[in-house]
PAZAPA-4460 file (N, C-alpha, C; in steps of 0.05 Angstrom, whole numbers, plus 32768, in hexadecimal, padded with zeros to 4 digits):
% residues 265
    n_x    n_y    n_z   ca_x   ca_y   ca_z    c_x    c_y    c_z   seq   type   mol
   8308   7FC4   7DB3   8305   7FC3   7DD0   82EF   7FD5   7DD9     1      M     A
   82DE   7FCC   7DEA   82C7   7FDC   7DF3   82D0   7FF0   7E07     2      T     A
   82C8   8009   7E03   82CF   801E   7E16   82BD   801C   7E2F     3      T     A
   82C9   801A   7E46   82B9   8017   7E5E   82A7   802F   7E63     4      P     A
   828E   802A   7E6C   827C   803F   7E72   8284   804D   7E8C     5      T     A
   8287   8068   7E8B   828F   8076   7EA4   827B   8072   7EBA     6      P     A
   8285   8070   7ED3   8274   806D   7EEA   8265   8088   7EEF     7      E     A
   824C   8087   7EF7   823D   809F   7EFD   8249   80AD   7F15     8      P     A
   8247   80C8   7F14   8253   80D7   7F2A   8245   80D0   7F45     9      A     A
   8256   80CF   7F5A   824B   80CA   7F75   8249   80E4   7F85    10      T     A
   8257   80F8   7F7B   8253   8113   7F87   8258   8128   7F72    11      D     A
   8250   8140   7F78   8252   8155   7F64   825E   816E   7F71    12      W     A
   826C   817D   7F61   827A   8195   7F6B   8265   81AB   7F71    13      S     A
   826E   81BE   7F81   825C   81D4   7F89   8252   81E3   7F70    14      I     A
   8264   81E7   7F5C   825C   81F5   7F44   8247   81E6   7F35    15      Q     A
   824A   81CB   7F33   8236   81BB   7F25   821B   81BC   7F33    16      E     A
   821B   81BA   7F4E   8202   81BB   7F5C   81F5   81D6   7F5A    17      I     A
   8204   81EB   7F5C   81F9   8206   7F59   81EC   820A   7F3E    18      A     A
   81F9   81FF   7F29   81ED   8202   7F0E   81D3   81F1   7F0C    19      R     A
   81D4   81D8   7F15   81BD   81C7   7F12   81A5   81D0   7F23    20      L     A
   81AB   81DB   7F3B   8195   81E3   7F4D   818C   81FF   7F48    21      A     A
   8199   820D   7F36   8190   8229   7F30   8196   823C   7F47    22      G     A
   81AC   8236   7F55   81B4   8248   7F6B   81D1   8251   7F67    23      T     A
   81DE   8259   7F7B   81FA   8263   7F78   820C   8254   7F8C    24      T     A
   8226   8254   7F85   8239   8248   7F98   823A   8258   7FB2    25      S     A
   8236   8272   7FB0   8235   8282   7FC8   821F   827A   7FDB    26      R     A
   8207   8274   7FCF   81F0   826B   7FDF   81F6   8250   7FED    27      T     A
   8202   823E   7FDE   8209   8224   7FE9   821D   8226   8000    28      L     A
   8230   8238   7FFC   8244   823C   8012   8236   8249   802A    29      R     A
   8223   825A   8025   8214   8266   803C   8204   8251   804A    30      H     A
   81F8   823E   803C   81E9   8228   8049   81FC   8218   805A    31      Y     A
   8215   8215   8052   8228   8207   8062   822F   8217   807B    32      D     A
   8233   8231   8078   823A   8243   808E   8225   8243   80A4    33      D     A
   820B   8241   809C   81F6   8243   80B0   81ED   8227   80B9    34      V     A
   81FC   8212   80B1   81F6   81F7   80BA   81DF   81E9   80AC    35      G     A
   81D7   81F3   8095   81C1   81E6   8086   81CB   81CF   8074    36      L     A
   81E1   81D4   8066   81E9   81C0   8052   8208   81C0   8051    37      L     A
   8214   81AC   805D   8231   81A9   805B   8238   8198   8043    38      A     A
   824E   819D   8036   8256   818C   8020   825D   8170   802A    39      P     A
   825A   815C   801A   8260   8141   8022   827E   813C   8024    40      S     A
   828D   814C   8015   82AB   814B   8017   82B6   8165   800C    41      R     A
   82CF   816A   8013   82DE   8181   8008   82F7   8176   7FFC    42      V     A
   82FC   817C   7FE2   8313   8172   7FD4   832D   817F   7FDD    43      G     A
   8343   8174   7FD4   835D   817F   7FDA   8360   819C   7FD0    44      H     A
   8351   81A2   7FBB   8352   81BD   7FB0   8340   81D0   7FBE    45      N     A
   8332   81C6   7FD3   831F   81D8   7FE1   8303   81D8   7FD6    46      G     A
   82FF   81CA   7FC0   82E4   81CA   7FB4   82D1   81B9   7FC5    47      Y     A
   82B9   81C1   7FC6   82A4   81B3   7FD5   8295   81A0   7FC2    48      R     A
   828F   8188   7FCD   8280   8174   7FBD   8268   816A   7FCD    49      Y     A
   8253   8163   7FBE   823A   815B   7FCB   8231   8140   7FBF    50      Y     A
   822A   812E   7FD2   8221   8113   7FC9   8202   8112   7FC9    51      D     A
   81F8   80FA   7FC4   81DB   80F6   7FC1   81CB   8100   7FD9    52      G     A
   81D1   80F8   7FF2   81C2   8102   8009   81C3   8120   800C    53      P     A
   81DA   812C   8004   81DC   8149   8006   81C9   8156   7FF2    54      A     A
   81C6   8149   7FDA   81B4   8154   7FC6   8197   8153   7FCF    55      L     A
   8190   813C   7FDC   8175   813A   7FE7   816F   8150   7FFB    56      V     A
   8183   8155   800C   8180   816A   8020   817D   8185   8013    57      R     A
   818D   818A   7FFE   818B   81A4   7FF0   8170   81A7   7FE3    58      L     A
   8165   8191   7FD8   814B   8192   7FCC   8136   819A   7FE0    59      Q     A
   8137   818E   7FF8   8125   8196   800D   8127   81B4   8014    60      R     A
   8140   81BD   8016   8145   81D9   801D   8138   81EB   8008    61      I     A
   813D   81E5   7FEE   8132   81F6   7FD9   8113   81F5   7FD8    62      L     A
   8108   81DE   7FDD   80EA   81DC   7FDE   80DF   81ED   7FF5    63      L     A
   80EB   81EB   800C   80E2   81FB   8023   80E6   8219   801E    64      L     A
   80FC   8220   8012   8100   823C   800C   80EC   8247   7FF8    65      R     A
   80E4   8236   7FE5   80CF   823E   7FD2   80B5   8243   7FE0    66      D     A
   80B0   8235   7FF6   8098   8238   8005   8099   8251   8017    67      L     A
   80B0   825E   8017   80B2   8276   8028   80BC   8271   8044    68      G     A
   80C6   8259   8049   80D0   8253   8064   80EC   8260   8068    69      V     A
   80F0   826E   807E   8109   827A   8084   811F   8266   808B    70      G     A
   8138   826E   8089   814E   825C   808D   814E   8250   80AA    71      L     A
   8148   825F   80BF   8147   8253   80DA   8132   823D   80DB    72      P     A
   811B   8241   80CF   8106   822D   80CF   810E   8214   80BF    73      A     A
   811B   8219   80A8   8125   8203   8098   8139   81F2   80A8    74      V     A
   814B   8200   80B6   815E   81F1   80C7   8150   81E0   80DC    75      A     A
   813B   81EA   80E8   812C   81DB   80FC   811F   81C3   80F0    76      E     A
   8113   81C7   80D8   8105   81B1   80CA   8119   819B   80C3    77      I     A
   812F   81A3   80B7   8143   8190   80AE   8151   8182   80C6    78      L     A
   8153   8190   80DC   815E   8184   80F4   814D   816D   80FD    79      G     A
   8132   8170   80FB   8120   815A   8102   8123   8143   80EE    80      R     A
   8126   814A   80D5   8127   8136   80C0   8140   8124   80C3    81      D     A
   8155   812F   80CE   816E   811F   80D1   8169   8107   80E2    82      E     A
   8155   8109   80F4   8150   80F2   8106   813B   80DF   80FA    83      E     A
   8132   80E5   80E2   811D   80D4   80D6   812A   80C0   80C3    84      E     A
   811B   80AA   80BD   8124   8096   80AB   8122   80A1   808E    85      S     A
   8131   8095   807B   812D   809D   805F   8111   809B   8055    86      P     A
   8102   8087   805F   80E6   8084   8057   80D5   809B   805F    87      A     A
   80D9   80A5   8078   80CA   80BC   8082   80D2   80D5   8073    88      V     A
   80EC   80D8   806D   80F5   80EF   805D   80E9   80EE   8042    89      Q     A
   80E7   80D7   8036   80DB   80D4   801C   80BD   80DC   801D    90      A     A
   80B0   80D5   8033   8094   80DD   8037   8092   80FC   8037    91      H     A
   80A5   8109   8044   80A4   8126   8044   80A7   8131   8028    92      A     A
   80B9   8126   8018   80BC   812F   7FFD   80A3   8129   7FEC    93      L     A
   8096   8113   7FF2   807D   810C   7FE4   8068   8121   7FEA    94      R     A
   8067   812B   8003   8054   8140   8009   8059   8159   7FF9    95      T     A
   8073   8160   7FF7   807B   8177   7FE7   8072   8172   7FCA    96      H     A
   8077   8159   7FC0   8071   8153   7FA4   8053   8155   7F9F    97      L     A
   8042   814C   7FB1   8025   814E   7FAE   801D   816B   7FAC    98      D     A
   8029   817C   7FBD   8022   8198   7FBD   802B   81A5   7FA3    99      A     A
   8043   819E   7F99   804D   81A9   7F80   803B   81A1   7F69   100      L     A
   8032   8188   7F69   8021   817E   7F53   8006   818D   7F53   101      R     A
   7FFB   8191   7F6C   7FE2   819F   7F6E   7FE5   81BC   7F64   102      A     A
   7FFB   81C8   7F6B   8000   81E4   7F61   8005   81E4   7F43   103      E     A
   8012   81D0   7F39   8016   81CE   7F1C   7FFB   81CC   7F0D   104      Q     A
   7FE9   81BB   7F18   7FCF   81B8   7F0B   7FBF   81D2   7F0D   105      Q     A
   7FC1   81E0   7F24   7FB3   81F9   7F27   7FBD   820E   7F13   106      R     A
   7FD8   8210   7F10   7FE4   8223   7EFE   7FDD   821C   7EE1   107      L     A
   7FDD   8202   7EDA   7FD6   81FA   7EBF   7FB9   8203   7EB8   108      A     A
   7FA7   8200   7ECC   7F8B   8209   7EC7   7F8A   8227   7EC4   109      R     A
   7F9A   8236   7ED4   7F9A   8253   7ED2   7FA5   825B   7EB7   110      Q     A
   7FBA   824F   7EAE   7FC6   8255   7E94   7FB2   8251   7E7E   111      I     A
   7FA5   8239   7E7E   7F90   8234   7E6A   7F7A   8248   7E6B   112      A     A
   7F72   8250   7E83   7F5C   8263   7E87   7F64   827E   7E7A   113      S     A
   7F7C   8287   7E80   7F85   82A1   7E75   7F88   82A0   7E57   114      V     A
   7F92   8289   7E4D   7F94   8285   7E30   7F79   8287   7E22   115      E     A
   7F65   827B   7E2E   7F49   827C   7E23   7F3F   8299   7E23   116      R     A
   7F45   82A7   7E39   7F3C   82C3   7E3A   7F48   82D3   7E24   117      T     A
   7F63   82D0   7E20   7F71   82DF   7E0B   7F65   82D8   7DEF   118      I     A
   7F61   82BE   7DEA   7F57   82B6   7DD0   7F3B   82C1   7DCC   119      T     A
   7F2A   82C1   7DE1   7F0F   82CC   7DDE   7F10   82EA   7DD9   120      T     A
   7F21   82F8   7DE8   7F22   8315   7DE4   7F2C   831D   7DC8   121      M     A
   7F41   830F   7DBF   7F4C   8315   7DA5   7F38   830D   7D8E   122      E     A
   7F28   82FA   7D94   7F15   82F1   7D7F   7EFA   82FF   7D81   123      G     A
   7EF7   8311   7D95   7EDE   831F   7D98   7EC7   830F   7DA2   124      G     A
   7ECE   82F8   7DAF   7EB9   82E7   7DBA   7EAF   82F0   7DD5   125      G     A
   7E9D   82E0   7DE0   7E90   82E6   7DFA   7EA0   82D9   7E10   126      R     A
   7EA7   82E9   7E24   7EB6   82DF   7E3B   7EA3   82CF   7E4D   127      L     A
   7EAC   82B7   7E56   7E9C   82A6   7E68   7EA9   82A4   7E83   128      M     A
   7E9A   82AB   7E98   7EA6   82AC   7EB3   7EB0   8290   7EBB   129      A     A
   7EA1   827B   7EB4   7EAA   8260   7EBC   7EC5   8259   7EB0   130      D     A
   7ECB   8263   7E98   7EE5   825D   7E8C   7EFB   826F   7E97   131      D     A
   7EF4   8288   7E9E   7F08   829C   7EA5   7F14   8296   7EC1   132      M     A
   7F06   8289   7ED2   7F10   8286   7EED   7F16   8269   7EF5   133      F     A
   7F18   8258   7EE1   7F21   823C   7EE7   7F3D   823D   7EF1   134      D     A
   7F42   822F   7F08   7F5C   822E   7F13   7F61   8244   7F28   135      G     A
   7F4E   8256   7F2C   7F51   826B   7F40   7F41   8265   7F59   136      F     A
   7F37   824D   7F5C   7F26   8246   7F73   7F36   8241   7F8C   137      D     A
   7F33   8251   7FA1   7F41   824D   7FBA   7F2D   8243   7FD0   138      H     A
   7F15   823B   7FC8   7F01   8234   7FDC   7EF6   8218   7FD5   139      T     A
   7F07   8206   7FCA   7EFD   81ED   7FC0   7EF3   81DB   7FD7   140      K     A
   7EFC   81E0   7FF0   7EF3   81CF   8006   7EDC   81DC   8016   141      H     A
   7ED1   81F2   800C   7EBD   8201   801B   7EA4   81F0   8021   142      E     A
   7E9A   81E3   800C   7E81   81D3   8010   7E85   81BD   8024   143      A     A
   7E9C   81AF   8022   7EA1   8199   8035   7EA4   81A2   8051   144      E     A
   7EB4   81B8   8056   7EB7   81C2   8071   7E9D   81CC   807C   145      V     A
   7E8E   81DA   806B   7E74   81E5   8074   7E61   81CF   807C   146      T     A
   7E61   81B9   806D   7E4F   81A3   8073   7E57   8195   808D   147      E     A
   7E71   8193   8092   7E7A   8185   80AA   7E78   8196   80C3   148      R     A
   7E80   81B0   80C1   7E84   81C0   80D9   7E76   81DB   80D8   149      W     A
   7E68   81E1   80C2   7E59   81FA   80C1   7E66   8210   80B2   150      G     A
   7E56   8223   80A8   7E60   8238   8098   7E73   824A   80A7   151      A     A
   7E6D   824F   80C1   7E7E   8261   80D1   7E9A   8255   80D4   152      E     A
   7E9C   823B   80D7   7EB6   822E   80D9   7EC6   8232   80C0   153      A     A
   7EB9   822F   80A9   7EC8   8234   8090   7ED1   8251   808E   154      Y     A
   7EBF   8264   8093   7EC6   8280   8090   7EDD   8288   80A3   155      R     A
   7EDC   827E   80BC   7EF1   8284   80CF   7F0C   8279   80C6   156      T     A
   7F0C   825F   80BF   7F25   8253   80B6   7F30   825F   809C   157      G     A
   7F1E   8265   808A   7F27   8271   8070   7F33   828D   8075   158      D     A
   7F26   829D   8086   7F31   82B7   808C   7F4C   82B5   8099   159      T     A
   7F4F   82A2   80AC   7F69   829E   80B9   7F7E   8296   80A5   160      W     A
   7F78   8283   8093   7F8C   827A   8080   7F94   8290   806D   161      W     A
   7F81   829F   8063   7F88   82B4   8050   7F98   82CA   805D   162      R     A
   7F96   82CD   8077   7FA4   82E2   8085   7FC1   82DB   808C   163      G     A
   7FC8   82C2   8089   7FE3   82BA   808F   7FF7   82C3   807A   164      L     A
   800F   82C9   8082   8024   82CF   806F   802D   82B5   8062   165      S     A
   803C   82B8   804C   8046   82A0   803E   8057   828F   8050   166      A     A
   8067   829C   8060   8078   828D   8073   8068   827E   8088   167      Q     A
   8053   828C   8092   8042   827F   80A6   8033   8267   809A   168      D     A
   802A   826A   8082   801D   8254   8074   8030   823C   8071   169      K     A
   8048   8242   8068   805C   822D   8065   8062   821F   807F   170      A     A
   8065   822F   8094   806B   8223   80AE   8054   8211   80B8   171      A     A
   803B   821A   80B3   8024   8209   80BB   8023   81F0   80AB   172      Y     A
   8029   81F2   8091   8029   81DA   8080   803F   81C7   8088   173      Q     A
   8056   81D1   8090   806B   81C0   8099   8065   81B3   80B3   174      E     A
   8057   81C1   80C5   804F   81B5   80DF   803C   819E   80D9   175      R     A
   8029   81A2   80C7   8016   818E   80BF   8024   8176   80B3   176      T     A
   8037   817B   80A2   8046   8165   8095   8056   8155   80A9   177      R     A
   8063   8163   80BC   8073   8156   80CF   8063   8144   80E1   178      Q     A
   804B   814E   80E9   8039   813E   80FA   8031   8124   80EB   179      L     A
   8029   8127   80D2   8021   8110   80C2   8038   80FD   80BF   180      A     A
   8050   8107   80BA   8068   80F6   80B7   806E   80E6   80D1   181      A     A
   806A   80F4   80E8   8070   80E6   8101   805B   80D0   8106   182      D     A
   8042   80D6   80FF   802D   80C1   8102   8034   80A9   80F0   183      W     A
   803C   80AF   80D7   8042   809A   80C4   8059   8089   80CF   184      T     A
   806E   8096   80D9   8085   8087   80E4   807D   8076   80FC   185      A     A
   806C   8081   810D   8063   8072   8124   8053   8059   811C   186      A     A
   8042   805C   8108   8033   8045   80FE   8045   8030   80F2   187      A     A
   8059   8038   80E3   806C   8025   80D7   807C   8017   80EC   188      Q     A
   8081   8024   8103   8090   8018   8119   807F   8006   812B   189      A     A
   8065   8005   8125   8054   7FF4   8135   804C   7FFF   8150   190      G     A
   804C   8019   8152   8045   8026   816C   8027   8021   8172   191      V     A
   8020   801C   818B   8005   8017   8192   7FF7   8031   819B   192      T     A
   7FDD   8033   8198   7FCE   804C   819E   7FD2   8055   81BB   193      P     A
   7FD4   8043   81CE   7FD6   804A   81EA   7FF2   8051   81F3   194      E     A
   8006   804D   81E1   8022   8052   81E9   8028   806F   81EE   195      S     A
   803D   8074   81FD   8045   8090   8202   804B   809F   81E9   196      D     A
   8058   8092   81D6   805F   809F   81BC   8046   80A7   81AD   197      E     A
   8032   8095   81AB   8019   809B   819D   800A   80B1   81AB   198      A     A
   800A   80B0   81C5   7FFB   80C5   81D4   8008   80E0   81D3   199      Q     A
   8022   80E1   81D0   8030   80FA   81CC   8029   8105   81B1   200      A     A
   8027   80F4   819D   801E   80FD   8182   8001   8106   8183   201      L     A
   7FF1   80F8   8192   7FD4   8100   8194   7FD2   811C   81A0   202      A     A
   7FE3   8121   81B5   7FE2   813B   81C2   7FEB   8151   81AE   203      E     A
   8000   814B   819E   8008   815E   8189   7FF2   8163   8175   204      R     A
   7FE4   814D   816E   7FCF   814F   815A   7FB8   8160   8164   205      H     A
   7FB1   815D   817D   7F9B   816D   8189   7FA3   818A   818B   206      V     A
   7FBC   818F   8192   7FC6   81AB   8193   7FC5   81B7   8177   207      E     A
   7FCC   81A7   8163   7FCB   81B1   8147   7FAE   81B8   813F   208      W     A
   7F9C   81A7   8147   7F80   81AC   8140   7F76   81C5   814E   209      L     A
   7F7E   81C9   8166   7F74   81E0   8175   7F80   81FA   816B   210      S     A
   7F94   81F9   815B   7FA1   8211   8150   7F93   821C   8138   211      S     A
   7F7F   820E   812D   7F72   8215   8115   7F58   8224   811B   212      I     A
   7F56   823E   8116   7F3D   824D   811B   7F25   8241   810D   213      P     A
   7F0F   8241   811A   7EF6   8237   810E   7EF0   821A   8115   214      G     A
   7F04   820C   8121   7F00   81F1   8129   7EF4   81F0   8145   215      T     A
   7EE4   81DB   814C   7ED9   81DA   8167   7EEF   81D9   817C   216      P     A
   7EEE   81EC   818E   7F02   81EC   81A4   7F1B   81FC   819D   217      G     A
   7F1A   820C   8188   7F32   821C   8180   7F3B   822D   8198   218      H     A
   7F55   822D   819D   7F60   823D   81B2   7F60   822F   81CD   219      G     A
   7F53   8218   81CF   7F51   820A   81E8   7F53   81EC   81E2   220      G     A
   7F43   81DC   81F0   7F43   81BF   81EC   7F2D   81B9   81D7   221      A     A
   7F35   81AC   81C1   7F21   81A5   81AD   7F0B   8193   81B9   222      P     A
   7EF3   8195   81AE   7EDD   8185   81B7   7EE3   8167   81B2   223      V     A
   7EDD   8157   81C6   7EE4   813A   81C5   7ED7   812D   81AC   224      K     A
   7EBE   8133   81A7   7EB0   8126   8191   7EBD   812E   8176   225      E     A
   7EC7   8147   8175   7ED4   8150   815D   7EEE   8141   8158   226      Y     A
   7EFE   813D   816C   7F17   812E   816A   7F12   8111   8162   227      V     A
   7F00   8104   8170   7EFA   80E8   816A   7EEE   80E5   814E   228      V     A
   7EDD   80F8   8146   7ED1   80F7   812B   7EE5   80FB   8115   229      G     A
   7EF9   810D   811A   7F0E   8110   8106   7F1E   80F7   8103   230      L     A
   7F24   80EA   811A   7F32   80D1   8118   7F24   80BC   8107   231      G     A
   7F0A   80BA   810A   7EFB   80A8   80F9   7EFC   80B0   80DB   232      E     A
   7EFC   80CA   80D6   7EFD   80D4   80BB   7F17   80CE   80AE   233      M     A
   7F2D   80CF   80BD   7F47   80C9   80B2   7F48   80AC   80A7   234      Y     A
   7F39   809A   80B4   7F39   807E   80AB   7F27   807A   8093   235      V     A
   7F0F   8086   8094   7EFB   8081   8080   7EFF   8091   8066   236      T     A
   7F0D   80A7   8068   7F12   80B8   8050   7F2E   80B4   8047   237      D     A
   7F31   80A8   802F   7F4C   80A1   8026   7F5E   80B9   8021   238      E     A
   7F52   80D0   801D   7F62   80E8   8019   7F72   80EF   8033   239      R     A
   7F65   80EB   804A   7F72   80F0   8063   7F84   80D9   806B   240      F     A
   7F7B   80C0   8066   7F8B   80A9   806D   7FA7   80AA   805F   241      A     A
   7FA7   80B5   8047   7FC0   80B6   8038   7FD5   80C8   8046   242      A     A
   7FCC   80DB   8056   7FDE   80EC   8065   7FEE   80DD   807A   243      N     A
   7FE4   80C6   8082   7FF0   80B6   8098   7FFA   809B   808E   244      Y     A
   8001   809A   8075   800C   8082   8069   7FF8   806D   8062   245      G     A
   7FDE   8074   8062   7FC9   8061   805B   7FB7   805B   8072   246      G     A
   7FA5   8048   806E   7F90   8042   8082   7F9C   8039   809C   247      V     A
   7FB1   8028   809B   7FBD   801E   80B4   7FC8   8035   80C5   248      E     A
   7FD5   8048   80B8   7FDF   805F   80C7   7FC8   8070   80D2   249      G     A
   7FB3   8073   80C2   7F9C   8082   80CB   7F8E   8075   80E2   250      A     A
   7F8F   805B   80E3   7F82   804D   80FA   7F92   8053   8114   251      R     A
   7FAC   8054   8111   7FBC   805B   8129   7FB4   8077   8133   252      L     A
   7FB2   808A   8120   7FAA   80A5   8128   7F8E   80A5   8135   253      V     A
   7F7B   8098   8129   7F60   8097   8134   7F60   808B   8150   254      R     A
   7F6D   8074   8153   7F6C   8066   816D   7F7B   8075   8182   255      D     A
   7F91   8081   817B   7FA1   8091   818F   7F91   80AA   8197   256      A     A
   7F84   80B7   8184   7F74   80CF   818A   7F5D   80C7   819C   257      L     A
   7F51   80B0   8197   7F3A   80A7   81A8   7F43   80A2   81C5   258      A     A
   7F5B   8096   81C8   7F66   8091   81E3   7F6C   80AC   81F0   259      V     A
   7F78   80BE   81E1   7F7F   80D9   81EC   7F66   80E8   81F4   260      Y     A
   7F51   80E6   81E3   7F38   80F5   81E9   7F2B   80EA   8202   261      A     A
   7F2B   80D0   8205   7F1F   80C4   821D   7F2E   80CC   8237   262      D     A
   7F48   80CE   8235   7F58   80D4   824C   7F59   80F2   8253   263      R     A
   7F57   8103   823E   7F5D   811F   8242   7F46   8132   823D   264      T     A
   7F36   812D   8228   7F22   8141   8220   7F07   813D   822E   265      L     A
***
């Protein structure tokens, strides 16, 4: 007689999740106390259990915490996510994934660089600067920014970014991600550029642009030509279009920004 295959677990105990996530039961209970992560059910024995959606939420919490985001900010971010579709939430996780992969590649290059340095030093060879600093480049966009907006724009923006705390950087990255996710959702919903929803997003987008030192119009109203030009770039440069779900999403951003610029800037 064939032994039936056991059904996969549909939820996991707090002890299992703590072990798998590399955290503690105490931390998970604290997340519940502050309204971040409630168990999906509580057993008759008082044990807490977590289902699939709860695990997705915990994964987001841990990713944001690794970025240095404080618990109040995490709660605000997740509060917004509760109103989003699974597809938009998946887009948020994909943004995290892309950042993690980029960091993984950078660290792999740094590891290889340090290994080469050790091998060279132990073998009495000649140290090569090009090999020693591979993976340590924090100015990879300097040439592109300088070409588009000038050397002073790059220097100002770079100084501002380096001066931010880890938490401020994480908050800015999350603001950027949320804006892109909202644009993507709007495009998927068929929102038109002239609609109130698209124009509200355009206003947020322009406010976001004006918050970046070194950009035309920083601290005030961005230059109209700058806003319209960026919109065109979002469509023509696939790297930017990907942030808005592809070319179709980027077209909505471009067209909505153009309408907003004509009406407001």
